[in-house]
C-alpha positions in Angstrom: -9.5 -198.7 -43.9 -7.8 -199.6 -40.6 -8.7 -203.0 -39.2 -6.1 -203.5 -36.5 -4.5 -201.0 -34.1 -2.0 -201.8 -31.4 -0.7 -199.2 -28.9 0.5 -201.8 -26.4 3.3 -200.5 -24.2 2.9 -196.9 -25.1 2.5 -194.0 -22.7 -1.2 -193.4 -23.6 -3.6 -192.0 -21.0 -6.7 -191.7 -23.1 -8.1 -192.3 -26.6 -9.5 -189.5 -28.6 -13.3 -189.3 -29.1 -12.7 -189.8 -32.8 -11.8 -193.4 -32.1 -15.4 -194.3 -32.9 -14.9 -193.3 -36.5 -12.7 -196.4 -37.1 -15.8 -198.3 -38.2 -14.0 -201.3 -39.7 -11.6 -201.8 -36.7 -11.6 -205.5 -35.6 -8.6 -205.6 -33.4 -7.6 -203.0 -30.7 -4.7 -203.6 -28.3 -4.2 -201.1 -25.5 -2.3 -203.5 -23.1 0.2 -202.1 -20.7 -0.7 -198.5 -21.4 -1.6 -195.8 -18.8 -5.1 -195.5 -20.0 -7.7 -194.7 -17.2 -11.0 -194.6 -19.1 -12.2 -195.5 -22.6 -14.3 -193.0 -24.6 -18.1 -193.7 -25.0 -17.4 -193.6 -28.8 -15.8 -197.0 -28.4 -19.3 -198.4 -28.5 -19.6 -197.4 -32.2 -16.9 -200.0 -33.2 -19.5 -202.6 -34.1 -17.0 -204.7 -36.1 -14.6 -205.0 -33.2 -13.8 -208.6 -32.3 -10.8 -208.2 -30.0 -10.2 -205.7 -27.2 -7.0 -206.2 -25.2 -6.5 -204.2 -22.0 -4.2 -206.5 -20.1 -1.9 -204.7 -17.6 -3.7 -201.4 -17.8 -3.0 -200.8 -14.1 -4.7 -197.3 -14.1 -7.9 -198.4 -15.7 -10.7 -197.8 -13.2 -13.8 -198.6 -15.3 -15.1 -199.9 -18.6 -17.7 -197.7 -20.4 -21.3 -198.9 -20.5 -21.1 -198.8 -24.3 -18.8 -201.9 -24.3 -22.0 -204.0 -24.3 -22.8 -202.6 -27.7 -19.9 -204.4 -29.3 -22.0 -207.3 -30.3 -19.2 -209.0 -32.4 -16.7 -208.9 -29.6 -15.1 -212.3 -29.0 -12.1 -211.4 -26.8 -12.1 -208.9 -23.9 -8.8 -209.3 -22.1 -8.8 -207.5 -18.8 -6.1 -209.5 -16.9 -3.9 -207.6 -14.5 -6.3 -204.5 -14.4 -6.0 -204.1 -10.6 -7.8 -200.8 -10.5 -10.9 -202.1 -12.2 -13.7 -202.5 -9.6 -16.7 -203.9 -11.6 -17.9 -204.9 -15.1 -20.1 -202.7 -17.3 -23.8 -203.5 -16.7 -25.4 -206.2 -18.8 -22.2 -207.7 -20.2 -24.3 -210.8 -20.9 -25.3 -209.0 -24.2 -21.9 -209.9 -25.5 -23.1 -213.4 -26.4 -20.2 -214.0 -28.8 -17.5 -213.6 -26.1 -15.1 -216.5 -26.1 -12.3 -215.0 -24.0 -13.1 -213.2 -20.8 -10.3 -214.1 -18.4 -11.7 -212.0 -15.5 -15.2 -211.2 -14.2 -15.7 -208.9 -11.2 -19.0 -209.4 -9.4 -20.8 -206.1 -8.7 -23.9 -205.1 -6.9 -27.0 -203.9 -8.7 -28.9 -204.8 -11.8 -26.8 -206.2 -14.6 -23.7 -206.5 -12.5 -24.1 -209.8 -10.7 -22.7 -213.2 -11.5 -25.9 -214.2 -13.4 -24.5 -212.2 -16.3 -22.3 -215.2 -17.0 -25.3 -217.4 -17.8 -25.7 -216.3 -21.4 -21.9 -216.3 -22.1 -22.0 -219.9 -23.2 -19.1 -219.8 -25.5 -16.4 -218.8 -22.9 -13.2 -220.7 -23.4 -9.8 -220.9 -21.6 -9.4 -219.0 -18.4 -12.0 -217.4 -16.2 -11.3 -215.7 -12.8 -14.3 -214.6 -10.8 -13.6 -212.0 -8.2 -15.9 -210.7 -5.4 -17.7 -213.9 -4.7 -18.7 -212.7 -1.2 -21.4 -210.7 -3.0 -23.0 -213.9 -4.5 -26.0 -215.9 -3.1 -26.7 -219.5 -3.9 -29.4 -218.9 -6.4 -27.3 -216.5 -8.5 -24.4 -218.9 -8.3 -26.6 -221.7 -9.8 -27.8 -219.3 -12.5 -24.2 -218.6 -13.6 -24.4 -222.1 -15.0 -20.6 -222.9 -14.9 -21.3 -226.6 -15.2 -22.4 -226.1 -18.8 -19.4 -224.0 -20.0 -17.5 -226.8 -21.6 -14.8 -224.6 -23.1 -13.5 -223.4 -19.7 -10.2 -225.1 -18.8 -8.9 -222.8 -16.1 -11.2 -221.5 -13.3 -10.2 -219.2 -10.4 -12.7 -218.4 -7.7 -11.8 -215.5 -5.4 -13.4 -214.1 -2.3 -12.4 -210.9 -0.6 -9.3 -211.4 1.7 -11.0 -209.7 4.7 -12.7 -212.5 6.6 -14.3 -210.0 9.0 -16.3 -208.4 6.2 -20.1 -208.3 7.2 -21.0 -209.9 3.9 -19.2 -213.1 4.8 -21.2 -216.1 5.8 -19.6 -219.5 6.2 -22.6 -221.6 5.4 -23.6 -219.4 2.4 -20.1 -219.6 1.0 -20.2 -223.4 1.2 -23.4 -223.5 -0.8 -22.2 -220.9 -3.3 -19.0 -222.8 -3.9 -21.0 -226.0 -4.3 -23.2 -224.2 -6.9 -20.2 -223.0 -8.9 -19.3 -226.6 -9.8 -17.7 -226.4 -13.2 -17.8 -228.8 -16.2 -15.8 -232.0 -16.0 -13.5 -230.8 -18.7 -11.7 -228.4 -16.3 -7.9 -228.7 -16.2 -6.9 -226.0 -13.6 -8.7 -224.9 -10.5 -7.8 -222.2 -7.9 -9.9 -221.3 -4.8 -8.7 -218.2 -2.8 -9.9 -216.7 0.5 -12.9 -219.0 0.7 -14.6 -218.7 4.1 -16.3 -222.0 4.6 -15.1 -224.6 7.2 -15.1 -227.4 4.6 -14.9 -227.8 0.8 -17.9 -229.2 -1.1 -17.6 -232.7 -2.3 -17.0 -231.9 -6.0 -13.5 -230.6 -5.1 -11.5 -233.7 -5.2 -14.2 -235.8 -7.0 -12.5 -238.4 -9.2 -14.9 -237.5 -12.0 -12.7 -234.5 -12.7 -10.3 -236.6 -14.5 -8.6 -233.8 -16.4 -7.6 -231.5 -13.5 -3.8 -231.3 -13.5 -3.4 -228.1 -11.3 -5.1 -227.3 -8.0 -4.5 -224.4 -5.8 -6.3 -223.9 -2.4 -5.1 -220.6 -1.0 -5.8 -218.6 2.2 -8.9 -220.5 3.1 -8.3 -219.8 6.7 -11.4 -221.4 8.2 -11.0 -224.8 6.6 -10.4 -227.4 9.3 -9.9 -230.5 7.1 -8.8 -230.9 3.5 -11.0 -232.8 1.1 -9.7 -236.0 -0.5 -7.9 -234.3 -3.4 -5.8 -237.5 -3.8 -8.6 -238.9 -5.8 -8.0 -236.6 -8.8 -6.3 -239.1 -11.1 -4.5 -236.6 -13.4 -3.4 -234.1 -10.7 0.2 -233.1 -11.3 0.6 -229.8 -9.3 -1.0 -229.1 -5.9 -0.6 -225.9 -3.8 -2.1 -225.6 -0.3 -1.5 -222.3 1.6 -2.8 -220.3 4.5 -5.2 -222.8 6.1 -4.6 -222.0 9.8 -7.4 -224.3 11.0 -6.0 -227.5 9.5 -4.1 -229.7 12.0 -3.7 -232.8 9.9 -2.9 -233.3 6.2 -3.9 -236.7 4.8 -1.1 -238.3 2.9 -3.1 -240.1 0.3 -1.8 -241.9 -2.8 -1.1 -239.2 -5.4 -0.2 -241.4 -8.3 0.3 -238.5 -10.8 1.5 -235.6 -8.5 4.7 -234.0 -9.6 5.0 -230.8 -7.5 3.6 -230.2 -4.0 3.7 -226.8 -2.2 2.4 -226.5 1.3 2.9 -223.1 2.9 1.9 -220.9 5.8 0.0 -223.6 7.6 0.3 -222.2 11.1 -1.9 -224.9 12.8 -0.7 -227.9 10.9 0.8 -230.4 13.4 1.2 -233.8 11.6 0.7 -235.9 8.6 -2.0 -238.5 8.7 0.2 -241.3 9.9 2.3 -239.5 12.6 1.2 -242.1 15.1 2.4 -244.9 12.9 -0.9 -246.1 11.6 -1.3 -247.0 7.9 2.1 -245.6 7.1 2.8 -248.6 4.9 -0.3 -248.2 2.8 -0.8 -244.5 2.5 1.3 -241.5 1.5 2.7 -242.8 -1.7 4.0 -240.2 -4.2 5.6 -242.2 -7.0 6.0 -239.3 -9.4 6.6 -236.4 -7.0 9.7 -234.5 -8.1 9.4 -231.2 -6.2 8.3 -230.7 -2.6 8.2 -227.3 -0.8 7.2 -226.9 2.9 7.2 -223.3 4.1 6.3 -221.7 7.4 4.7 -224.7 9.2 6.1 -224.1 12.7 4.1 -226.8 14.5 4.6 -229.6 12.0 6.6 -232.5 13.5 7.5 -235.7 12.0 9.0 -237.4 8.9 8.2 -236.7 5.3 5.9 -239.1 3.4 7.5 -242.5 3.2 7.4 -243.1 -0.6 9.2 -240.5 -2.6 11.1 -242.4 -5.2 11.2 -239.6 -7.8 11.9 -236.6 -5.5 14.5 -234.3 -7.1 14.0 -231.0 -5.3 13.2 -230.5 -1.6 12.8 -227.0 -0.1 12.0 -226.5 3.6 11.6 -223.1 5.2 10.6 -222.4 8.8 9.6 -226.0 9.5 12.2 -226.9 12.1 10.2 -229.9 13.4 10.5 -231.6 10.0 14.2 -231.1 9.6 15.1 -232.0 13.1 13.2 -235.3 12.8 14.3 -235.9 9.2 15.4 -239.5 9.0 17.2 -241.4 6.3 14.2 -242.3 4.1 15.3 -244.7 1.3 13.4 -242.7 -1.2 15.5 -239.6 -0.6 18.2 -241.4 -2.6 16.9 -239.6 -5.7 17.1 -236.1 -4.3 19.2 -233.8 -6.4 18.6 -230.4 -4.6 18.1 -229.7 -0.9 17.4 -226.2 0.4 17.0 -225.5 4.1 16.0 -221.9 5.1 15.4 -220.5 8.6 15.6 -223.8 10.4 16.0 -222.9 14.1 17.7 -225.5 16.3 19.6 -227.1 13.4 23.2 -227.4 14.6 24.4 -229.8 11.9 23.1 -232.3 9.4 22.5 -235.7 10.8 24.8 -238.4 9.6 21.9 -240.6 8.7 20.6 -237.9 6.4 23.9 -237.3 4.8 24.3 -241.0 4.1 21.0 -241.0 2.3 21.7 -238.1 -0.1 23.6 -240.2 -2.7 22.3 -238.3 -5.7 22.4 -234.8 -4.2 24.0 -232.2 -6.5 22.9 -228.9 -4.8 22.9 -228.1 -1.1 21.7 -224.7 0.0 21.5 -223.6 3.7 20.3 -220.1 4.4 19.5 -218.2 7.6 20.0 -221.2 9.8 21.3 -219.2 12.8 22.2 -222.1 15.1 24.1 -224.0 12.5 27.7 -224.3 13.7 29.0 -226.8 11.1 27.6 -229.0 8.3 28.8 -232.4 9.6 31.5 -233.9 11.7 34.8 -235.4 10.6 34.4 -239.1 10.0 31.2 -238.9 8.1 31.5 -241.1 5.0 31.5 -238.4 2.3 31.7 -241.0 -0.4 27.9 -240.9 -0.2 28.0 -237.2 -1.2 30.1 -237.9 -4.3 27.5 -236.3 -6.5 27.5 -233.0 -4.6 28.5 -230.2 -7.0 27.2 -227.0 -5.5 27.3 -226.0 -1.9 25.9 -222.6 -0.7 25.8 -221.3 2.9 24.3 -217.8 3.4 23.6 -215.9 6.6 24.3 -218.7 9.1 25.5 -216.5 12.0 26.9 -219.3 14.2 28.8 -221.1 11.5 32.4 -221.6 12.7 33.5 -224.1 10.1 32.1 -226.1 7.3 33.2 -229.3 9.0 33.8 -230.1 12.7 37.1 -231.7 13.5 40.7 -231.6 12.5 40.5 -232.8 8.9 37.6 -230.7 7.7 37.2 -232.6 4.5 34.6 -231.6 1.9 33.0 -233.8 -0.8 35.6 -234.5 -3.5 33.6 -233.6 -6.6 32.5 -230.1 -5.4 32.4 -227.6 -8.3 30.9 -224.4 -6.7 31.4 -223.3 -3.1 29.7 -220.1 -1.8 30.0 -218.8 1.8 28.2 -215.5 2.4 27.3 -213.4 5.4 28.6 -216.0 7.9 29.9 -213.6 10.4 31.6 -216.1 12.7 33.4 -218.2 10.1 37.0 -218.1 11.1 38.6 -220.4 8.4 37.3 -222.2 5.3 37.6 -225.9 5.3 41.0 -227.6 4.9 41.8 -229.5 1.8 40.6 -227.0 -0.7 43.5 -227.9 -2.9 42.4 -231.5 -3.0 39.0 -230.5 -4.5 40.2 -231.2 -8.1 36.8 -230.3 -9.6 36.3 -227.0 -7.8 35.9 -224.2 -10.4 34.0 -221.5 -8.5 34.8 -220.2 -5.0 32.9 -217.2 -3.5 33.5 -215.9 0.0 31.6 -212.7 0.9 30.9 -210.7 4.1 32.6 -213.3 6.3 33.9 -210.6 8.6 35.9 -212.8 11.1 37.7 -214.7 8.4 41.4 -213.8 8.9 43.2 -216.2 6.7 43.1 -219.5 4.9 44.5 -222.5 6.7 48.3 -222.5 7.0 50.0 -224.0 3.9 46.6 -224.3 2.2 46.4 -223.7 -1.5 43.7 -223.6 -4.0 43.0 -226.3 -6.6 44.5 -225.9 -10.1 41.0 -226.5 -11.5 39.7 -223.2 -10.0 38.4 -220.8 -12.7 36.6 -218.1 -10.6 37.6 -216.7 -7.2 35.5 -213.9 -5.6 36.4 -212.5 -2.2 34.6 -209.4 -0.9 33.8 -207.6 2.4 35.9 -209.8 4.6 37.0 -207.1 7.1 39.5 -209.2 9.0 41.2 -211.0 6.1 44.9 -210.3 6.2 46.3 -212.7 3.7 45.5 -214.9 0.8 47.0 -218.3 0.2 50.4 -218.4 -1.5 50.3 -219.8 -5.0 46.6 -218.8 -5.2 46.9 -217.0 -8.6 50.7 -216.9 -8.9 53.2 -219.1 -10.5 56.9 -219.6 -10.3 57.7 -220.4 -13.9 56.0 -220.7 -17.2 55.5 -224.4 -16.9 53.5 -224.0 -13.8 51.5 -221.2 -15.4 50.2 -223.6 -18.0 48.5 -225.6 -15.3 46.6 -222.7 -13.7 43.1 -222.4 -15.0 41.9 -219.3 -13.1 39.9 -217.0 -15.5 38.3 -214.6 -13.1 39.6 -213.0 -9.9 37.7 -210.4 -7.8 39.1 -209.2 -4.5 37.2 -206.2 -3.1 36.5 -204.3 0.2 38.9 -206.3 2.4 40.4 -203.4 4.4 42.9 -205.5 6.4 44.4 -207.0 3.3 47.3 -204.9 2.0 49.1 -207.1 -0.5 48.3 -209.9 -2.9 50.7 -212.9 -2.9 53.9 -212.3 -4.8 54.3 -213.7 -8.3 52.8 -213.4 -11.7 49.2 -213.5 -12.7 48.3 -216.7 -14.5 48.1 -216.4 -18.3 44.6 -217.8 -18.3 43.2 -214.9 -16.3 40.6 -212.9 -18.4 38.7 -210.9 -15.7 40.4 -209.1 -12.8 38.6 -206.8 -10.3 40.6 -205.3 -7.4 39.1 -202.8 -4.9 40.2 -201.8 -1.4 41.7 -198.7 0.2 44.8 -200.3 1.7 46.2 -201.8 -1.5 49.8 -200.6 -1.6 50.8 -201.9 -5.0 49.3 -203.5 -8.1 49.6 -207.3 -8.5 52.6 -208.3 -10.5 51.7 -208.8 -14.1 49.1 -206.0 -14.6 51.7 -203.6 -15.9 54.5 -205.2 -17.8 57.9 -203.7 -18.8 58.7 -206.4 -21.2 56.6 -206.2 -24.4 56.7 -210.0 -24.7 54.9 -210.3 -21.4 52.1 -207.9 -22.4 51.5 -210.0 -25.5 51.3 -213.3 -23.6 48.6 -212.1 -21.2 45.0 -213.0 -21.9 43.5 -210.4 -19.6 40.4 -208.9 -21.2 38.5 -207.2 -18.4 40.3 -205.1 -15.7 38.7 -203.0 -12.9 40.8 -201.1 -10.4 38.8 -199.4 -7.7 39.7 -197.3 -4.6 43.4 -198.1 -4.6 45.8 -196.2 -2.3 48.5 -196.1 -5.0 49.3 -192.6 -6.1 51.3 -193.6 -9.2 51.2 -196.6 -11.5 54.5 -198.4 -11.8 56.4 -198.2 -15.1 55.0 -200.6 -17.6 52.1 -201.2 -20.0 48.7 -202.9 -19.7 48.3 -206.2 -21.5 47.4 -205.6 -25.1 44.6 -208.2 -24.8 42.5 -205.8 -22.7 38.9 -205.3 -24.0 37.5 -203.4 -21.0 39.4 -201.1 -18.6 37.7 -199.4 -15.7 39.5 -197.2 -13.1 37.4 -196.0 -10.2 38.2 -193.7 -7.3 42.0 -193.9 -7.6 44.4 -191.1 -6.6 46.5 -191.2 -9.7 47.4 -187.9 -11.4 48.1 -189.6 -14.7 47.5 -192.8 -16.6 50.1 -195.2 -18.1 50.3 -195.4 -21.9 47.1 -196.7 -23.5 47.8 -196.1 -27.2 48.8 -199.7 -27.9 45.5 -201.3 -26.6 44.3 -202.3 -30.0 41.5 -204.6 -28.7 40.1 -202.2 -26.1 36.4 -201.5 -26.6 35.4 -199.9 -23.3 37.3 -197.4 -21.2 35.7 -196.0 -18.0 37.4 -193.5 -15.6 35.3 -192.5 -12.7 35.9 -190.4 -9.5 39.7 -190.1 -10.1 39.9 -186.6 -8.5 43.7 -186.3 -8.9 43.7 -187.1 -12.6 45.0 -184.1 -14.5 45.9 -185.3 -17.9 45.9 -188.3 -20.3 49.1 -189.8 -21.7 50.7 -187.5 -24.3 50.4 -190.3 -26.9 46.6 -189.8 -26.8 44.1 -192.6 -27.4 44.9 -194.3 -30.7 42.4 -197.1 -29.9 41.0 -198.3 -33.2 38.3 -200.6 -31.6 37.1 -198.3 -28.8 33.3 -198.2 -28.7 32.6 -196.5 -25.3 34.5 -193.8 -23.4 33.2 -192.6 -20.0 35.1 -189.9 -18.1 33.1 -189.0 -14.9 34.0 -187.1 -11.7 37.6 -186.2 -12.6 37.5 -182.7 -11.1 41.1 -181.8 -11.8 41.1 -183.0 -15.4 42.2 -180.1 -17.6 41.9 -181.5 -21.1 40.6 -184.5 -23.0 42.9 -186.9 -24.8 44.5 -185.6 -28.0 43.6 -187.1 -31.5 40.1 -188.1 -30.4 39.0 -187.5 -34.0 40.9 -190.7 -34.9 38.6 -192.8 -32.7 36.6 -194.0 -35.7 34.8 -196.8 -33.8 33.8 -194.7 -30.8 30.0 -194.7 -30.5 29.3 -193.6 -26.9 31.1 -190.7 -25.2 30.1 -189.4 -21.7 32.0 -186.6 -20.1 30.6 -185.6 -16.6 31.5 -183.6 -13.6 34.9 -182.5 -14.9 34.7 -179.0 -13.6 38.1 -177.8 -14.8 37.6 -179.0 -18.3 36.8 -175.8 -20.3 37.4 -177.0 -23.9 37.1 -179.8 -26.3 39.8 -181.4 -28.5 41.1 -178.9 -31.1 40.7 -181.5 -33.9 37.1 -182.2 -33.0 35.1 -185.1 -31.6 35.1 -188.7 -32.8 33.2 -188.6 -36.1 31.0 -191.7 -35.7 29.4 -191.0 -32.3 25.9 -192.2 -31.9 25.5 -191.0 -28.2 27.1 -187.9 -26.6 26.6 -186.8 -23.0 28.2 -183.6 -21.7 27.2 -183.2 -18.0 28.3 -180.5 -15.5 31.3 -179.3 -17.4 32.0 -175.6 -17.6 33.1 -175.6 -21.3 33.8 -172.0 -22.4 34.0 -173.0 -26.1 30.8 -171.9 -27.8 28.6 -174.8 -28.8 28.7 -173.6 -32.4 32.4 -174.6 -32.4 31.9 -178.1 -31.1 31.3 -179.5 -34.5 28.1 -181.3 -33.6 26.6 -180.8 -37.0 29.4 -182.9 -38.5 28.4 -185.9 -36.3 26.1 -187.4 -38.9 25.5 -190.7 -37.0 24.6 -189.0 -33.7 21.3 -190.3 -32.3 21.3 -189.3 -28.7 22.6 -186.0 -27.2 22.3 -184.9 -23.6 23.6 -181.6 -22.2 23.4 -180.6 -18.5 24.8 -177.5 -16.7 27.3 -177.0 -19.5 26.1 -174.3 -21.9 25.3 -170.7 -20.9 22.8 -169.5 -23.5 19.3 -168.1 -23.4 18.2 -169.8 -26.6 18.7 -173.4 -27.8 19.4 -174.5 -30.4 20.2 -171.9 -33.1 17.4 -170.5 -35.2 18.9 -171.6 -38.4 19.1 -175.3 -37.4 22.8 -175.5 -38.1 23.9 -176.5 -34.6 22.7 -180.1 -34.3 22.7 -182.9 -36.8 19.3 -184.0 -38.3 20.1 -187.6 -37.3 19.2 -186.9 -33.7 16.4 -189.1 -32.3 16.8 -188.2 -28.6 17.6 -184.8 -27.1 17.8 -184.0 -23.4 18.4 -180.5 -22.0 18.8 -180.3 -18.3 19.9 -177.8 -15.5 20.2 -174.8 -17.8 19.7 -171.9 -15.5 19.7 -169.1 -18.1 17.8 -170.9 -20.9 14.6 -168.9 -21.8 13.6 -170.2 -25.1 13.6 -173.3 -27.3 14.1 -171.9 -30.8 12.6 -172.8 -34.2 15.8 -174.5 -35.2 14.4 -177.6 -33.5 12.2 -178.0 -36.6 15.2 -179.1 -38.5 15.6 -182.2 -36.4 13.4 -184.2 -38.6 14.2 -187.6 -36.9 13.7 -186.4 -33.3 11.5 -188.8 -31.3 12.1 -187.9 -27.7 12.6 -184.5 -26.1 13.4 -184.2 -22.4 13.5 -180.8 -20.7 14.5 -180.9 -17.0 15.3 -178.3 -14.4 15.2 -175.2 -16.6 13.7 -172.7 -14.1 13.2 -169.7 -16.4 12.5 -171.5 -19.6 9.2 -170.1 -20.9 9.0 -170.2 -24.7 8.4 -172.9 -27.3 8.8 -172.2 -31.0 5.5 -171.0 -32.6 6.2 -173.3 -35.5 5.9 -176.3 -33.1 7.9 -179.5 -33.1 9.0 -182.0 -35.8 6.3 -184.3 -36.9 8.6 -187.2 -35.9 8.4 -186.3 -32.1 6.6 -189.0 -30.2 7.4 -188.1 -26.6 8.0 -184.9 -24.7 8.9 -184.9 -21.0 9.1 -181.7 -18.8 10.3 -181.7 -15.2 11.1 -178.9 -12.7 10.6 -176.1 -15.3 7.6 -174.3 -13.7 7.1 -171.4 -16.2 6.9 -173.9 -19.1 4.8 -176.4 -17.2 2.1 -173.8 -16.6 1.9 -173.0 -20.3 1.7 -176.7 -21.2 -1.3 -177.6 -18.9 -3.7 -179.9 -20.6 -6.5 -178.0 -22.4 -5.6 -174.9 -20.3 -2.1 -173.8 -21.3 -1.5 -171.7 -24.4 1.1 -174.3 -25.6 -1.3 -177.2 -25.3 -2.4 -176.9 -28.9 1.3 -177.2 -30.0 1.9 -180.5 -28.0 -1.5 -182.1 -27.9 -0.9 -184.2 -31.0 2.3 -185.8 -29.5 1.5 -189.4 -28.5 3.3 -189.2 -25.1 3.2 -185.9 -23.2 4.7 -186.4 -19.7 4.6 -183.2 -17.7 5.0 -183.3 -13.9 3.8 -180.0 -12.5 5.5 -178.9 -9.3 2.1 -178.8 -7.6 1.6 -182.5 -8.4 4.9 -183.2 -6.8 3.9 -181.4 -3.6 0.7 -183.5 -3.4 
């Protein structure tokens, strides 16, 4: 007899009433399904010990019969956002050990007192709807005796204007919800009192490691949470009434987050009093300050372990930031939306001796990072520099030399619309391996005579509208000996409309990835197509993407034989260069090449080709010859090739596992496509291609029985799905989309293997498949996932 059943992740909207017959079932997992309600027969599963409903976002209620499951130990209802209340008298489930969420209701058997008898609860408990609770009921919940709870979350409604809210009552309620001292994590959200009860922050809670005080808007002062000896993680957010935060000694604190404190003006010691004795954070490694617009002053004075500092919308802190000795351990600094910041203070720069990551984002008044003359030896640890959406940034460094830290490895400049030139001395950055410049629309050129370091491995330049030239020697070499010193492996230059030519010369032999895309490109970079067979064999290029080029013909030559992936998008070429010698090619994609009429006469003798996509080539008249020789090809997609009216005479590649024929007017009858011979085919999609009124054939000789996925779409004349579908004994998914006059299903039904049927924009069929109403419902009701969107539903 069945003892465990999991339907987690399946498209299940309801359980059958017969579920109650599974008398020996002990484990039922319905997590992340589409279920809305559970049947009353569920209450007959008296042996059930575990019921998991996590992530059932459509679940609106639990049946009252749940309280009959007297052996239930786990009821997991996390992330059930539609659930409004618990079933009445849940206190009957005295064996419950896991109940991660309890929703306070109104009425008999729905209140918080139901928790009183659940003395075995362990792990996590989140209580929602505490605005409905009075002091006496809070005391009766008896949280202080629940020794197994380690994670407690207390939630009030987020609407502080709700008539049920009462500041004094909420203070006493929270005081009465005092948990056992074994608690490890505590979260309080949307509490409406003006102060916290004394137990929050009491040193007797020696096991609390994580504390979150969130959106408690009426709080005017924070309790002394620094007395929690084991506290490692503290989050404080949305307390608009707090003006001062006491910087106590947090001996164990490792991460501190303070956010959206709109009224916070200063730390405890902003007037200088007690600064030497308070505010010590010996173990703090991460500090985040977010959206505290009134905060002015320095950071806490003792931060010897700080590794990561993130400040957003706290301009008063950044502008007053001084060279605190304890910032010498800082490895990552992120400044976001700091208004008034023109450059980083020299004192601050000198203190960042261990900094590895510097990230500045949306600092709209930043004009440069620092001035010439700053001792950059102090920044010798800096490896990654990222500047994004700093509108006024003119240069990274102010002055003539514009020198950057010598050990920089990654430099990113993005959406800096006034950046005219990158910094000088890029060629001297002997550790630089990754340079990305994107959407810097005023960038016209690199500094005169500037080159790029030989250490560079990745260069990405995109959407720089004014860029006219790239530095000479950037990716080119003069002779083979120079080539051996160039380490560039990836080059991407896209959407730079003012740039017409790449620098002259050969591509480095180390280059593995090349992406070129812009309308005004008049020629291909030297080295992509080689006339000398020896040169094609020397290249290491593996991934090549050519997009939106103005060239109408490729120069004479051959692609490097090392290519593994080739993609040609939106180019105006009528033909392709020879491809038959690309023995390592695994992926070939040709998209939007409207002038392409034919493939090379040699065909595609590509022994390792796995994927071939031909899409949007409107003038293409025929597919490559000898496609039957592509023994490794698994995925073939042919789409929007309107002049293509036939398939290769010798047939399709024999080992296909996925075939898509989309919007192609192929006149050859489908019976002559040879689909039945594709014994490995798993997925087949056909759209606007066949002109038949029945599909497939009645005898079941058209499609291979190996199919697991079949999609029929946009077939204007299709009227009937034939009984031949019964022969697809492995079919798991059937999609029928946009078949306006399709009306008939086979009377014999569908293969027993079918687990999912989806119907869209097929009104005649949708009507006949209506749940418990349509005459086809009996044919499809047994299928686990039936997804039919009726046009009326779409209108609503």
